[in-house]
GULUMGU-251113 format. One record per residue: residue number from 0; residue in one letter; x, y, z of N, C-alpha, C in turn. Coordinates in Angstrom, 2 decimals, decimal comma, padded with zeros to 5 digits. Last residue first. Layout:
# residues N
PT | resi | resn | npx | npy | npz | capx | capy | capz | cpx | cpy | cpz
PT | NUM | A | X | Y | Z | X | Y | Z | X | Y | Z $
...
This chain:
# residues 99
PT | resi | resn | npx | npy | npz | capx | capy | capz | cpx | cpy | cpz
PT | 98 | Q | -184,99 | -041,89 | -020,13 | -184,62 | -042,70 | -021,31 | -185,85 | -043,14 | -021,96 $
PT | 97 | C | -185,00 | -041,51 | -016,67 | -184,97 | -040,83 | -017,97 | -184,49 | -041,82 | -019,02 $
PT | 96 | D | -185,14 | -042,24 | -013,97 | -185,92 | -042,99 | -014,96 | -186,03 | -042,26 | -016,30 $
PT | 95 | A | -183,39 | -040,43 | -012,64 | -183,18 | -041,87 | -012,50 | -183,93 | -042,67 | -013,58 $
PT | 94 | C | -181,84 | -037,61 | -014,02 | -183,09 | -038,24 | -013,64 | -182,91 | -039,76 | -013,63 $
PT | 93 | G | -179,53 | -036,70 | -015,09 | -179,58 | -036,81 | -013,64 | -180,86 | -037,44 | -013,15 $
PT | 92 | E | -180,85 | -034,79 | -017,80 | -179,77 | -035,59 | -017,19 | -179,87 | -035,58 | -015,67 $
PT | 91 | R | -184,48 | -034,55 | -017,85 | -183,15 | -034,05 | -018,15 | -182,12 | -034,95 | -017,46 $
PT | 90 | K | -187,18 | -034,97 | -017,57 | -186,36 | -036,08 | -018,04 | -184,96 | -035,61 | -018,46 $
PT | 89 | P | -188,49 | -032,65 | -016,90 | -188,31 | -033,66 | -015,85 | -187,43 | -034,83 | -016,28 $
PT | 88 | C | -187,19 | -029,54 | -017,90 | -187,68 | -030,85 | -018,35 | -187,46 | -031,88 | -017,25 $
PT | 87 | D | -186,08 | -027,08 | -017,39 | -187,24 | -027,47 | -016,57 | -187,84 | -028,82 | -016,99 $
PT | 86 | A | -184,05 | -026,86 | -019,31 | -183,70 | -026,96 | -017,88 | -184,87 | -027,44 | -017,04 $
PT | 85 | P | -184,57 | -028,92 | -022,25 | -184,66 | -027,68 | -021,49 | -184,42 | -027,91 | -019,99 $
PT | 84 | R | -182,05 | -031,26 | -023,49 | -183,41 | -030,94 | -023,07 | -183,45 | -029,65 | -022,26 $
PT | 83 | E | -179,52 | -032,12 | -024,05 | -180,06 | -031,04 | -024,87 | -181,45 | -030,59 | -024,44 $
PT | 82 | S | -178,97 | -034,32 | -022,48 | -178,20 | -033,10 | -022,23 | -178,74 | -031,90 | -023,00 $
PT | 81 | P | -180,71 | -036,31 | -023,56 | -180,94 | -035,77 | -022,21 | -180,16 | -034,48 | -021,94 $
PT | 80 | M | -181,62 | -035,46 | -026,96 | -180,74 | -036,16 | -026,04 | -180,93 | -035,55 | -024,65 $
PT | 79 | L | -184,98 | -035,36 | -028,22 | -183,75 | -034,71 | -027,80 | -182,94 | -035,60 | -026,87 $
PT | 78 | P | -187,39 | -036,60 | -028,66 | -186,39 | -036,68 | -029,71 | -185,04 | -036,08 | -029,32 $
PT | 77 | C | -188,95 | -038,69 | -026,28 | -188,42 | -037,35 | -026,54 | -187,33 | -037,45 | -027,61 $
PT | 76 | R | -191,68 | -040,80 | -026,92 | -190,24 | -040,66 | -026,73 | -189,80 | -039,25 | -027,10 $
PT | 75 | N | -194,33 | -041,40 | -027,45 | -194,04 | -040,37 | -026,44 | -192,55 | -040,15 | -026,19 $
PT | 74 | I | -194,24 | -043,46 | -029,35 | -194,93 | -042,21 | -029,66 | -194,48 | -041,10 | -028,73 $
PT | 73 | E | -192,87 | -045,49 | -028,02 | -192,32 | -044,96 | -029,27 | -192,95 | -043,62 | -029,63 $
PT | 72 | D | -194,55 | -045,99 | -025,87 | -193,19 | -045,53 | -025,60 | -192,54 | -044,96 | -026,86 $
PT | 71 | A | -196,87 | -046,92 | -027,14 | -196,90 | -045,63 | -026,43 | -195,50 | -045,12 | -026,17 $
PT | 70 | G | -196,08 | -048,34 | -030,40 | -196,42 | -048,40 | -028,99 | -196,37 | -047,02 | -028,35 $
PT | 69 | R | -197,50 | -048,58 | -033,67 | -196,51 | -048,02 | -032,75 | -197,02 | -048,09 | -031,31 $
PT | 68 | Q | -199,43 | -049,35 | -035,41 | -198,81 | -050,40 | -034,61 | -197,82 | -049,85 | -033,58 $
PT | 67 | F | -200,21 | -047,26 | -037,00 | -201,08 | -047,60 | -035,87 | -200,51 | -048,71 | -034,99 $
PT | 66 | F | -198,12 | -047,29 | -038,91 | -198,36 | -046,10 | -038,07 | -199,17 | -046,46 | -036,83 $
PT | 65 | C | -198,43 | -049,76 | -040,15 | -197,20 | -049,48 | -039,38 | -197,40 | -048,29 | -038,44 $
PT | 64 | T | -200,95 | -049,26 | -041,34 | -200,78 | -050,36 | -040,40 | -199,54 | -050,13 | -039,53 $
PT | 63 | L | -200,31 | -047,15 | -043,05 | -201,25 | -046,93 | -041,96 | -201,15 | -048,03 | -040,90 $
PT | 62 | A | -198,60 | -048,55 | -044,78 | -198,08 | -047,43 | -044,00 | -199,01 | -047,11 | -042,82 $
PT | 61 | S | -200,34 | -050,38 | -045,97 | -199,23 | -050,86 | -045,14 | -198,66 | -049,75 | -044,26 $
PT | 60 | S | -202,09 | -048,58 | -047,34 | -202,60 | -049,52 | -046,34 | -201,49 | -050,00 | -045,41 $
PT | 59 | G | -200,29 | -047,26 | -049,05 | -201,10 | -046,52 | -048,07 | -201,62 | -047,42 | -046,97 $
PT | 58 | I | -199,37 | -049,42 | -050,54 | -198,43 | -048,64 | -049,73 | -199,18 | -047,87 | -048,67 $
PT | 57 | G | -201,76 | -050,15 | -051,84 | -201,12 | -051,07 | -050,90 | -200,13 | -050,37 | -050,00 $
PT | 56 | M | -202,12 | -047,90 | -053,46 | -203,14 | -048,24 | -052,45 | -202,57 | -049,19 | -051,40 $
PT | 55 | L | -199,80 | -048,13 | -055,03 | -200,00 | -046,96 | -054,16 | -201,05 | -047,22 | -053,09 $
PT | 54 | W | -200,39 | -050,53 | -056,35 | -199,23 | -050,46 | -055,46 | -199,35 | -049,27 | -054,52 $
PT | 53 | F | -202,57 | -049,79 | -057,90 | -202,76 | -050,80 | -056,86 | -201,60 | -050,78 | -055,86 $
PT | 52 | L | -201,18 | -047,96 | -059,55 | -202,29 | -047,51 | -058,70 | -202,58 | -048,51 | -057,58 $
PT | 51 | F | -199,33 | -049,66 | -060,80 | -198,85 | -048,60 | -059,91 | -199,97 | -048,02 | -059,03 $
PT | 50 | F | -201,11 | -051,36 | -062,24 | -200,19 | -051,90 | -061,24 | -199,74 | -050,82 | -060,27 $
PT | 49 | G | -202,38 | -049,49 | -063,94 | -203,15 | -050,25 | -062,95 | -202,26 | -050,80 | -061,84 $
PT | 48 | V | -200,21 | -048,70 | -065,51 | -200,90 | -047,71 | -064,68 | -201,71 | -048,41 | -063,58 $
PT | 47 | T | -199,65 | -051,23 | -066,71 | -198,65 | -050,51 | -065,93 | -199,30 | -049,50 | -064,99 $
PT | 46 | Y | -202,01 | -051,87 | -068,05 | -201,49 | -052,78 | -067,02 | -200,49 | -052,06 | -066,12 $
PT | 45 | A | -202,13 | -049,69 | -069,83 | -203,19 | -049,88 | -068,83 | -202,72 | -050,79 | -067,71 $
PT | 44 | A | -199,86 | -050,18 | -071,36 | -199,96 | -048,93 | -070,60 | -201,02 | -049,05 | -069,50 $
PT | 43 | L | -200,60 | -052,60 | -072,52 | -199,45 | -052,56 | -071,63 | -199,46 | -051,30 | -070,78 $
PT | 42 | R | -202,65 | -051,84 | -074,22 | -202,98 | -052,64 | -073,03 | -201,83 | -052,60 | -072,03 $
PT | 41 | S | -202,44 | -048,40 | -075,26 | -202,16 | -049,82 | -075,41 | -202,55 | -050,55 | -074,12 $
PT | 40 | G | -203,57 | -045,94 | -074,66 | -203,16 | -046,22 | -076,03 | -202,90 | -047,68 | -076,28 $
PT | 39 | F | -206,49 | -045,57 | -072,64 | -205,08 | -045,96 | -072,79 | -204,78 | -046,27 | -074,25 $
PT | 38 | V | -209,12 | -044,83 | -073,10 | -208,33 | -044,08 | -072,11 | -206,85 | -044,35 | -072,32 $
PT | 37 | P | -210,72 | -044,50 | -076,28 | -210,03 | -045,32 | -075,29 | -209,15 | -044,45 | -074,36 $
PT | 36 | E | -213,66 | -042,42 | -076,52 | -212,30 | -042,74 | -076,95 | -211,62 | -043,58 | -075,87 $
PT | 35 | E | -216,10 | -041,55 | -075,55 | -216,11 | -042,41 | -076,73 | -214,71 | -042,73 | -077,28 $
PT | 34 | R | -215,36 | -040,31 | -073,13 | -215,91 | -039,55 | -074,25 | -215,73 | -040,30 | -075,57 $
PT | 33 | Y | -213,40 | -042,91 | -072,43 | -213,72 | -041,58 | -071,90 | -214,11 | -040,73 | -073,09 $
PT | 32 | L | -213,36 | -046,41 | -071,73 | -213,58 | -045,28 | -072,63 | -213,85 | -044,01 | -071,85 $
PT | 31 | F | -212,05 | -049,48 | -071,61 | -212,13 | -048,27 | -070,79 | -212,21 | -047,06 | -071,71 $
PT | 30 | Q | -211,58 | -051,61 | -073,26 | -212,98 | -051,21 | -073,09 | -213,15 | -049,97 | -072,21 $
PT | 29 | S | -208,98 | -052,29 | -073,09 | -209,40 | -051,59 | -074,32 | -210,85 | -051,12 | -074,24 $
PT | 28 | P | -208,76 | -053,74 | -070,72 | -208,38 | -052,33 | -070,72 | -208,78 | -051,58 | -072,00 $
PT | 27 | D | -211,30 | -055,76 | -069,52 | -210,43 | -055,56 | -070,67 | -210,06 | -054,07 | -070,75 $
PT | 26 | F | -211,57 | -057,37 | -066,40 | -211,86 | -056,20 | -067,23 | -210,82 | -056,07 | -068,34 $
PT | 25 | L | -210,70 | -059,75 | -065,17 | -212,13 | -059,46 | -065,25 | -212,48 | -058,35 | -066,23 $
PT | 24 | A | -208,03 | -059,66 | -065,30 | -208,66 | -060,91 | -065,73 | -210,16 | -060,70 | -065,90 $
PT | 23 | F | -207,44 | -057,27 | -064,15 | -207,42 | -057,32 | -065,61 | -207,83 | -058,68 | -066,15 $
PT | 22 | F | -207,76 | -058,01 | -061,42 | -208,57 | -056,94 | -062,01 | -208,62 | -057,06 | -063,53 $
PT | 21 | L | -205,84 | -060,07 | -061,06 | -207,27 | -060,33 | -060,86 | -208,14 | -059,28 | -061,53 $
PT | 20 | V | -203,43 | -058,70 | -061,65 | -203,82 | -059,91 | -062,40 | -205,32 | -060,15 | -062,26 $
PT | 19 | D | -203,53 | -056,65 | -059,72 | -203,46 | -056,33 | -061,14 | -203,91 | -057,52 | -061,99 $
PT | 18 | A | -203,49 | -058,08 | -057,33 | -204,66 | -057,27 | -057,65 | -204,70 | -056,93 | -059,14 $
PT | 17 | V | -200,90 | -059,21 | -057,49 | -202,08 | -060,08 | -057,44 | -203,34 | -059,30 | -057,84 $
PT | 16 | G | -199,34 | -056,85 | -057,49 | -199,26 | -057,82 | -058,57 | -200,48 | -058,72 | -058,64 $
PT | 15 | A | -200,10 | -055,72 | -055,06 | -200,38 | -055,00 | -056,31 | -200,31 | -055,94 | -057,50 $
PT | 14 | I | -199,07 | -057,58 | -053,26 | -200,53 | -057,44 | -053,37 | -200,91 | -056,70 | -054,65 $
PT | 13 | L | -196,33 | -057,09 | -053,64 | -196,91 | -058,41 | -053,92 | -198,41 | -058,33 | -054,11 $
PT | 12 | F | -196,17 | -054,40 | -052,84 | -195,77 | -054,80 | -054,19 | -196,39 | -056,13 | -054,56 $
PT | 11 | S | -196,90 | -054,58 | -050,16 | -197,78 | -053,84 | -051,06 | -197,44 | -054,14 | -052,52 $
PT | 10 | P | -194,73 | -056,02 | -049,10 | -196,08 | -056,63 | -049,14 | -197,02 | -055,90 | -050,10 $
PT | 9 | W | -192,61 | -054,01 | -049,69 | -192,61 | -055,36 | -050,23 | -194,00 | -056,01 | -050,22 $
PT | 8 | L | -193,11 | -051,49 | -048,36 | -193,12 | -051,61 | -049,82 | -193,25 | -053,04 | -050,34 $
PT | 7 | I | -193,03 | -051,91 | -045,54 | -194,19 | -051,27 | -046,18 | -194,25 | -051,60 | -047,67 $
PT | 6 | T | -190,63 | -053,12 | -045,05 | -191,83 | -053,70 | -044,45 | -193,09 | -053,14 | -045,09 $
PT | 5 | I | -188,93 | -051,28 | -046,24 | -189,09 | -052,60 | -046,86 | -190,35 | -053,28 | -046,34 $
PT | 4 | C | -189,21 | -049,23 | -044,36 | -189,60 | -049,01 | -045,76 | -189,82 | -050,34 | -046,48 $
PT | 3 | R | -188,15 | -050,48 | -042,10 | -189,56 | -050,07 | -042,09 | -190,06 | -049,82 | -043,51 $
PT | 2 | Q | -185,50 | -050,80 | -042,88 | -186,32 | -051,99 | -042,63 | -187,81 | -051,63 | -042,63 $
PT | 1 | F | -184,68 | -048,14 | -042,99 | -184,69 | -048,94 | -044,21 | -185,58 | -050,17 | -044,05 $
PT | 0 | M | -184,87 | -047,48 | -040,27 | -185,71 | -046,79 | -041,22 | -185,83 | -047,59 | -042,53 $
């Protein structure tokens, strides 16, 4: 589970850094206005919010990639141990191809 989290978080962190640099190289955060007032109090606040928004988008993308990469055996695996399965389960203990 820890490895899967790292697989999702680390690439999205790197991409968020690159996206933040590219986005704010093109747009000045002091120019973001809402009702004639600046949205952010400082540029550092805009960079921070932008980085975390890009990181969240990257996390979503990486998580969806991991979700869709699962194989059929991982999706259809029974979460119960063979001894805990219902009596009428075909994959209960004693089955030759259970696991």
